[in-house]
C-alpha positions as CSV (number, residue, x, y, z in Angstrom):
1,M,84.4,124.9,103.3
2,D,86.0,121.7,102.1
3,L,84.4,118.8,103.9
4,I,86.5,116.1,102.3
5,S,89.9,117.6,102.8
6,D,91.8,114.9,104.6
7,T,89.5,111.8,104.8
8,K,90.4,108.3,103.8
9,P,88.0,105.7,102.5
10,Q,86.8,103.4,105.3
11,G,86.0,99.7,105.7
12,A,85.5,97.4,102.8
13,F,85.9,100.1,100.2
14,S,89.3,101.1,101.6
15,A,90.4,97.5,101.6
16,L,89.2,97.1,98.0
17,L,91.1,100.2,96.8
18,G,94.2,99.0,98.6
19,D,94.0,95.6,97.0
20,Q,93.5,97.1,93.5
21,D,96.4,99.5,93.9
22,L,98.7,96.8,95.4
23,T,97.8,94.3,92.7
24,H,98.5,96.9,90.0
25,L,101.8,97.8,91.6
26,K,102.9,94.2,91.8
27,F,102.3,93.8,88.1
28,V,103.9,97.0,86.8
29,L,106.8,97.0,89.3
30,R,108.0,93.6,88.2
31,R,107.5,94.4,84.6
32,F,109.2,97.9,84.7
33,M,112.1,96.9,87.0
34,S,113.1,93.9,84.7
35,C,112.8,95.6,81.3
36,D,115.2,94.9,78.5
37,F,116.3,98.5,78.0
38,G,119.5,98.2,80.1
39,G,117.8,99.0,83.4
40,P,114.6,100.1,85.0
41,L,112.5,102.7,83.3
42,L,111.8,104.5,86.5
43,P,114.1,104.7,89.6
44,A,113.5,102.8,92.8
45,S,112.7,106.0,94.6
46,Y,109.6,106.4,92.3
47,W,108.3,103.0,93.2
48,R,109.0,103.5,96.9
49,E,106.9,106.8,96.8
50,R,104.1,105.0,95.0
51,I,104.0,102.4,97.7
52,A,104.1,105.0,100.4
53,A,101.2,106.9,98.7
54,I,99.1,103.7,98.9
55,M,99.9,103.4,102.6
56,R,98.8,107.0,103.2
57,Q,95.6,106.8,101.1
58,A,94.1,103.6,102.4
59,H,93.6,101.7,105.7
60,L,95.5,98.5,104.9
61,S,94.9,95.1,106.5
62,P,97.8,93.1,107.9
63,T,97.9,91.0,104.8
64,Q,98.1,94.1,102.6
65,I,100.9,95.5,104.8
66,Q,102.8,92.2,104.2
67,T,102.4,92.8,100.5
68,V,103.8,96.2,100.9
69,H,106.8,94.8,102.7
70,R,107.3,92.2,100.0
71,L,107.2,95.0,97.4
72,Y,109.9,97.0,99.3
73,L,112.0,93.8,99.5
74,Y,111.6,93.2,95.8
75,I,112.9,96.8,95.1
76,D,115.8,96.3,97.5
77,G,116.7,92.9,96.0
78,F,116.6,94.3,92.5
79,K,119.0,97.1,93.6
80,R,121.4,94.6,95.2
81,Q,121.3,92.4,92.1
82,K,122.1,95.3,89.9
83,A,125.0,96.4,92.2
84,R,126.4,92.9,92.0
85,A,126.1,92.8,88.2
86,T,128.2,95.9,87.8
87,P,131.0,95.7,90.4
88,E,133.6,97.2,88.1
89,E,131.7,100.5,88.0
90,T,131.8,101.0,91.8
91,P,135.6,101.3,92.4
92,A,135.9,103.7,89.5
93,V,133.3,106.0,91.0
94,A,135.0,105.9,94.4
95,A,138.4,106.6,92.9
96,D,137.1,109.7,91.1
97,Q,135.8,111.3,94.4
């Protein structure tokens, strides 16, 4: 019988884990999304799933939820910026389909 099958950390411990995970993601997300290798090393979908996993694993405070929203906005902004930087590729793809 598995007693810890679907439990989340509670209280201050949960908040601490959430803070640590979000702080780590803020650091690595900005670093990996803006690398000099011609684009991000990992796709935006990977980062979105990492953020969603943190939300599933910890009880987040309102401030932590705001941080989550800012991270999602950062990913969206990066995707928009990348789309604006390469407008000549978009019509070619549409014309091929």
